[in-house]
ZAMARGU-4260 file (C-alpha; in steps of 0.2 Angstrom, whole numbers, plus 5000, padded with zeros to 4 digits):
<rodrens>
0) 4853/4756/5589 | 4848/4751/5571 | 4834/4739/5571 | 4837/4722/5563 | 4826/4721/5548
5) 4830/4704/5544 | 4818/4690/5540 | 4814/4688/5558 | 4810/4706/5561 | 4793/4706/5553
10) 4785/4698/5568 | 4793/4710/5580 | 4788/4726/5572 | 4777/4737/5584 | 4760/4742/5580
15) 4759/4760/5572 | 4775/4758/5561 | 4773/4755/5542 | 4781/4740/5535 | 4792/4742/5520
20) 4795/4731/5506 | 4809/4719/5510 | 4818/4723/5493 | 4822/4740/5499 | 4838/4740/5509
25) 4845/4754/5520 | 4842/4773/5515 | 4838/4769/5497 | 4822/4763/5503 | 4818/4780/5510
30) 4825/4792/5494 | 4823/4783/5477 | 4810/4789/5464 | 4805/4779/5448 | 4814/4786/5432
35) 4803/4779/5419 | 4790/4792/5424 | 4802/4807/5418 | 4806/4799/5402 | 4788/4796/5397
40) 4782/4813/5403 | 4796/4822/5392 | 4792/4812/5377 | 4773/4816/5378 | 4778/4835/5380
45) 4789/4835/5365 | 4775/4827/5354 | 4762/4839/5360 | 4772/4856/5356 | 4782/4851/5340
50) 4778/4847/5321 | 4787/4844/5305 | 4792/4859/5294 | 4802/4861/5277 | 4815/4875/5277
55) 4825/4883/5262 | 4838/4872/5255 | 4856/4876/5257 | 4864/4887/5244 | 4879/4882/5233
60) 4896/4882/5241 | 4906/4898/5239 | 4921/4900/5228 | 4938/4895/5236 | 4951/4907/5242
65) 4961/4917/5229 | 4977/4908/5224 | 4992/4919/5221 | 5002/4916/5205 | 5015/4903/5205
70) 5032/4911/5208 | 5050/4904/5207 | 5057/4916/5219 | 5060/4911/5237 | 5043/4911/5246
75) 5049/4922/5260 | 5054/4936/5248 | 5038/4935/5237 | 5026/4933/5252 | 5033/4941/5267
80) 5025/4940/5284 | 5011/4952/5288 | 5003/4952/5271 | 4988/4941/5267 | 4992/4929/5253
85) 4984/4933/5237 | 4978/4951/5242 | 4992/4962/5238 | 4995/4980/5232 | 4996/4981/5213
90) 5007/4976/5204 | 5013/4963/5215 | 5019/4961/5233 | 5023/4979/5234 | 5025/4993/5221
95) 5042/4997/5231 | 5049/4980/5232 | 5052/4965/5219 | 5036/4961/5210 | 5033/4969/5193
100) 5048/4979/5191 | 5054/4982/5173 | 5069/4993/5176 | 5079/4997/5191 | 5094/5008/5189
105) 5105/5018/5201 | 5116/5032/5193 | 5124/5048/5198 | 5114/5063/5192 | 5122/5079/5184
110) 5122/5088/5201 | 5132/5074/5209 | 5118/5066/5218 | 5115/5047/5217 | 5098/5043/5211
115) 5089/5026/5210 | 5076/5025/5196 | 5063/5011/5197 | 5050/5008/5183 | 5037/4995/5184
120) 5030/4986/5168 | 5015/4998/5166 | 5010/4998/5148 | 5001/5011/5138 | 4992/5005/5122
125) 4988/5016/5107 | 4978/5013/5091 | 4975/5026/5077 | 4967/5028/5060 | 4971/5041/5047
130) 4964/5047/5030 | 4980/5049/5019 | 4983/5060/5004 | 4996/5051/4994 | 5007/5058/4980
135) 5017/5045/4970 | 5031/5048/4958 | 5026/5050/4940 | 5028/5034/4928 | 5044/5040/4920
140) 5049/5051/4905 | 5053/5038/4891 | 5045/5040/4874 | 5034/5027/4866 | 5043/5016/4854
145) 5061/5011/4848 | 5075/5023/4850 | 5076/5036/4836 | 5085/5052/4832 | 5077/5067/4842
150) 5070/5081/4832 | 5073/5099/4836 | 5056/5108/4839 | 5063/5124/4832 | 5073/5119/4817
155) 5063/5103/4813 | 5080/5094/4810 | 5089/5081/4820 | 5093/5089/4837 | 5111/5094/4838
160) 5114/5091/4819 | 5116/5106/4807 | 5106/5106/4791 | 5117/5107/4776 | 5112/5109/4757
165) 5126/5100/4748 | 5113/5095/4735 | 5110/5079/4744 | 5092/5083/4750 | 5079/5096/4751
170) 5081/5112/4759 | 5069/5120/4771 | 5056/5129/4762 | 5059/5121/4745 | 5041/5115/4743
175) 5046/5098/4737 | 5034/5083/4741 | 5022/5072/4733 | 5010/5057/4735 | 5016/5042/4725
180) 5009/5025/4727 | 4997/5030/4741 | 5010/5034/4753 | 5009/5048/4766 | 5013/5064/4757
185) 5018/5081/4764 | 5024/5098/4758 | 5041/5096/4765 | 5048/5110/4776 | 5064/5100/4782
190) 5071/5086/4772 | 5088/5079/4777 | 5101/5067/4770 | 5103/5054/4783 | 5120/5045/4785
195) 5121/5026/4786 | 5130/5028/4802 | 5114/5035/4811 | 5101/5022/4815 | 5088/5020/4819
200) 5077/5035/4815 | 5058/5038/4813 | 5053/5040/4795 | 5037/5045/4786 | 5041/5042/4767
205) 5036/5055/4755 | 5036/5053/4736 | 5046/5039/4728 | 5058/5029/4738 | 5073/5041/4739
210) 5085/5046/4753 | 5074/5061/4758 | 5066/5057/4775 | 5052/5067/4783 | 5058/5074/4800
215) 5044/5086/4805 | 5041/5085/4823 | 5023/5093/4822 | 5016/5079/4811 | 5013/5063/4819
220) 5022/5067/4835 | 5031/5054/4845 | 5023/5054/4862 | 5032/5050/4879 | 5028/5047/4897
225) 5030/5066/4902 | 5012/5068/4897 | 5008/5062/4915 | 5012/5070/4931 | 5013/5063/4948
230) 5000/5051/4954 | 4988/5057/4967 | 4977/5046/4978 | 4967/5046/4994 | 4970/5031/5005
235) 4970/5025/5023 | 4983/5022/5037 | 4981/5012/5053 | 4993/5010/5068 | 4993/4999/5084
240) 5005/4996/5097 | 5011/4999/5115 | 5024/5008/5125 | 5031/5002/5142 | 5036/5013/5156
245) 5054/5010/5153 | 5052/5017/5135 | 5052/5000/5126 | 5038/4996/5115 | 5031/4988/5099
250) 5021/4995/5085 | 5012/4989/5069 | 5008/5000/5054 | 4998/4997/5038 | 4993/5008/5023
255) 4983/5008/5007 | 4985/5021/4994 | 4970/5019/4983 | 4972/5018/4964 | 4975/5033/4952
260) 4974/5032/4933 | 4980/5045/4921 | 4975/5045/4903 | 4982/5054/4887 | 4971/5053/4872
265) 4970/5061/4855 | 4956/5057/4843 | 4941/5046/4845 | 4935/5029/4838 | 4917/5035/4836
270) 4909/5049/4826 | 4893/5056/4834 | 4892/5040/4844 | 4894/5028/4829 | 4910/5017/4828
275) 4921/5023/4814 | 4924/5013/4799 | 4933/5016/4783 | 4916/5018/4774 | 4912/5032/4786
280) 4929/5040/4784 | 4928/5040/4765 | 4910/5047/4766 | 4917/5062/4776 | 4933/5063/4765
285) 4944/5060/4780 | 4939/5075/4790 | 4939/5066/4807 | 4957/5060/4804 | 4971/5070/4813
290) 4989/5069/4810 | 4993/5077/4827 | 4987/5061/4836 | 5004/5052/4838 | 5015/5039/4830
295) 5026/5025/4837 | 5044/5022/4829 | 5047/5003/4829 | 5062/4993/4826 | 5056/4979/4814
300) 5073/4970/4812 | 5072/4970/4793 | 5082/4979/4779 | 5073/4989/4766 | 5074/4982/4749
305) 5082/4998/4743 | 5099/4998/4751 | 5101/5016/4749 | 5089/5018/4764 | 5094/5014/4782
310) 5084/4999/4787 | 5076/4991/4802 | 5065/5005/4808 | 5048/5011/4803 | 5035/5023/4811
315) 5017/5019/4811 | 5004/5033/4812 | 4988/5032/4822 | 4977/5045/4814 | 4960/5039/4821
320) 4965/5037/4839 | 4981/5038/4850 | 4977/5033/4868 | 4988/5027/4882 | 4986/5027/4901
325) 4995/5022/4917 | 4988/5017/4934 | 4995/5012/4950 | 4992/5008/4968 | 5002/5002/4983
330) 4999/4993/5000 | 5011/4990/5014 | 5014/4986/5032 | 5029/4986/5045 | 5032/4981/5062
335) 5045/4988/5074 | 5052/4984/5091 | 5057/5000/5101 | 5072/4998/5113 | 5077/5008/5128
340) 5080/5027/5125 | 5098/5031/5122 | 5094/5050/5126 | 5081/5053/5140 | 5078/5071/5145
345) 5063/5080/5152 | 5056/5084/5135 | 5067/5074/5123 | 5068/5056/5121 | 5078/5046/5107
350) 5076/5027/5105 | 5082/5015/5092 | 5071/5002/5084 | 5073/4987/5073 | 5059/4979/5063
355) 5053/4972/5046 | 5043/4979/5031 | 5032/4973/5017 | 5027/4984/5002 | 5017/4980/4986
360) 5018/4991/4971 | 5006/4988/4956 | 5008/4998/4940 | 5001/4996/4923 | 5004/5004/4906
365) 4991/5002/4892 | 4992/5008/4874 | 4978/5008/4861 | 4980/5016/4844 | 4969/5015/4828
370) 4976/5017/4810 | 4964/5022/4797 | 4973/5013/4783 | 4972/5028/4772 | 4986/5038/4764
375) 4984/5056/4760 | 4992/5073/4757 | 4992/5083/4773 | 4986/5101/4774 | 5001/5110/4781
380) 5008/5128/4780 | 5020/5131/4766 | 5035/5142/4767 | 5038/5157/4755 | 5057/5157/4755
385) 5071/5146/4749 | 5064/5144/4731 | 5047/5139/4736 | 5038/5154/4731 | 5022/5149/4740
390) 5011/5160/4750 | 5008/5157/4768 | 4992/5147/4772 | 4984/5141/4788 | 4987/5122/4792
395) 4974/5110/4799 | 4985/5095/4800 | 4971/5085/4792 | 4970/5077/4775 | 4968/5089/4760
400) 4951/5087/4751 | 4950/5073/4739 | 4968/5066/4743 | 4963/5051/4754 | 4968/5034/4746
405) 4965/5017/4754 | 4981/5007/4757 | 4976/4994/4769 | 4962/4989/4781 | 4959/5000/4797
410) 4967/4991/4812 | 4968/4993/4831 | 4985/4991/4840 | 4986/4987/4858 | 5000/4984/4871
415) 4998/4981/4890 | 5013/4980/4902 | 5009/4976/4920 | 5023/4976/4934 | 5019/4969/4951
420) 5033/4973/4964 | 5034/4964/4981 | 5047/4971/4993 | 5051/4963/5010 | 5065/4964/5022
425) 5073/4972/5038 | 5074/4989/5044 | 5082/5000/5058 | 5079/5017/5063 | 5078/5031/5077
430) 5062/5038/5084 | 5063/5055/5093 | 5049/5062/5104 | 5048/5080/5109 | 5037/5086/5123
435) 5028/5078/5138 | 5010/5075/5141 | 4995/5074/5129 | 4992/5093/5126 | 5005/5093/5112
440) 5017/5080/5107 | 5029/5080/5092 | 5038/5065/5086 | 5047/5058/5071 | 5057/5043/5065
445) 5070/5040/5052 | 5070/5022/5044 | 5083/5014/5033 | 5082/4996/5026 | 5087/4983/5013
450) 5072/4975/5005 | 5071/4959/4993 | 5063/4965/4977 | 5053/4952/4968 | 5046/4958/4951
455) 5032/4950/4941 | 5030/4956/4923 | 5016/4952/4911 | 5015/4959/4894 | 5002/4956/4880
460) 4995/4965/4865 | 4992/4964/4846 | 4996/4972/4829 | 5012/4982/4835 | 5020/4986/4818
465) 5022/4998/4804 | 5010/4991/4791 | 5014/5005/4778 | 5032/5001/4779 | 5029/4982/4778
470) 5019/4984/4762 | 5032/4995/4754 | 5049/4987/4760 | 5044/4971/4769 | 5046/4959/4755
475) 5028/4955/4755 | 5025/4954/4774 | 5008/4958/4779 | 5004/4960/4798 | 4985/4960/4796
480) 4985/4944/4786 | 4992/4934/4801 | 4990/4932/4819 | 5001/4946/4827 | 4996/4944/4845
485) 5010/4942/4858 | 5011/4937/4877 | 5026/4938/4888 | 5030/4936/4906 | 5045/4937/4917
490) 5051/4936/4935 | 5066/4944/4943 | 5073/4947/4961 | 5086/4959/4967 | 5089/4970/4982
495) 5082/4988/4984 | 5087/5001/4997 | 5074/5010/5007 | 5073/5027/5016 | 5058/5034/5026
500) 5056/5050/5035 | 5040/5053/5046 | 5035/5069/5056 | 5019/5068/5067 | 5011/5081/5078
505) 4998/5075/5091 | 4986/5087/5099 | 4973/5085/5112 | 4961/5097/5104 | 4945/5086/5103
510) 4941/5090/5121 | 4939/5108/5117 | 4926/5106/5103 | 4908/5108/5108 | 4897/5092/5106
515) 4912/5082/5100 | 4920/5083/5118 | 4904/5075/5125 | 4905/5059/5114 | 4909/5044/5125
520) 4924/5038/5115 | 4933/5055/5115 | 4942/5052/5132 | 4960/5049/5129 | 4959/5053/5111
525) 4971/5065/5102 | 4971/5073/5085 | 4985/5068/5073 | 4993/5078/5058 | 5009/5071/5049
530) 5019/5069/5034 | 5029/5054/5028 | 5042/5052/5013 | 5046/5035/5007 | 5059/5031/4994
535) 5064/5014/4987 | 5078/5012/4975 | 5078/5001/4959 | 5059/4999/4957 | 5053/4994/4939
540) 5041/5005/4930 | 5028/4998/4919 | 5030/5012/4905 | 5049/5010/4905 | 5050/4991/4905
545) 5045/4989/4886 | 5057/4984/4872 | 5047/4991/4858 | 5048/4980/4842 | 5038/4980/4826
550) 5031/4965/4816 | 5038/4953/4811 | 5046/4955/4828 | 5036/4958/4844 | 5038/4969/4859
555) 5047/4961/4874 | 5050/4964/4892 | 5066/4975/4896 | 5066/4980/4915 | 5067/4999/4917
560) 5071/5004/4935 | 5072/5020/4944 | 5070/5027/4962 | 5052/5027/4967 | 5045/5038/4980
565) 5029/5042/4989 | 5023/5056/5000 | 5009/5054/5013 | 4999/5068/5022 | 4990/5060/5037
570) 4975/5067/5046 | 4967/5056/5059 | 4964/5052/5077 | 4973/5041/5090 | 4965/5032/5105
575) 4975/5028/5120 | 4971/5016/5133
</rodrens>
């Protein structure tokens, strides 16, 4: 029986039994512990064993996950299950499915088997630089001056015209000649009566104004452009491009030929380093004058005062100096897109291409001549037959002693003609490759094109005229008394065809040369040797684009065009990457 612990029980508690606080009821009075003691004890313990410490700061946040490229295909096809997004085999999801496929073809082979060929967009780049030996077509073959009757070198008569002796002119070996009025005199070996129907012709008058005309080809010869050969220069060539695995590709090529200059010169304008003057020439009795320098026939557009002579042409001598030169250079570039091969065998590949081309050709002709202003008798060999009765003598082609006679002031004649040709247009062609791998590779390409040809002409000079003829038959005209300078320019545009053939051999021989093979940049480098022929039609040449006219007329521009060609021998290296 549970004792009653009510308010009235206190008095009834037996002796020896502890009395509990009345606030505790039931069994709680026997088992409850105070909780504040645990809290205080724990706090004191933590305070005793811990302290403040500064640790290293947190680092920056790492990069985010790789994000795959955006694709327009169905996500299930581009990113199938089982492959982690963004981390896929090159070139795309799989090298065997979708992704970076450039060419997928199924065809039946020659043995009857069906074959599927799949090529990815793998791309091989190349870059090359070559030293080039260039040969450019010579400047032409036209003579310097107006049109004239050609002289046969053997008979010293008009080429193709028999020499007659119908008492209308001197006969070869007649020994006729003279030096009247200070004009140029010779001992004539071949005089010819010239018909009025033949014009113009070069003249060097002898004696009085008669119908006898000096036609010797060995005295004051008329020069031409055949004195020059082909231009030869050393330049550079560079190429860059790439080819895809399916055979398509793109390439750019550039070249520069360098400049070549060819000079023809007879005589000199100094004597022992001192510039020649008429006083020096007189003091030395004309010994520095030479009649083999050259002469220029000039159509001056006037009739002689003596109507028995054929008019409108004179020939001016340049017995002090006769000099002319030509110089040229060319630069160019082309770009081509190569299509899929139309022939694809194990060791042969043929592919068409289309592209564009630009070429610049610069050519200049320059003439400089100095006329002494003296007339004289020329020391020539004389003939012993035909009534001459004279002994054979050696000829010096220089003035005879004591024969020089001053006719007019010494003067310098100049003419410069420059032609700038710019060609641009489209081209098509075929490239063919032979061999596989890098050990030895032979390739070539044939190109044809139509190019717009823009020509810029510039011509200038001074004192182009026959001063001797003007004083004798020019009705008082004097070229040296007035300003005889001239300056002409002209622009023309037309179409020119183009053909180019290239053959190139590439060999991997640098890896077999000691020391060279250890250089760091030799890897994937091949040696190149090649030949290129370029032909362009209807190209203006500077030396042939002159309409020679003598004072009181002036030279002018007359386009002279021909097929221009250039050959190139390449020697260089190509880097592949």
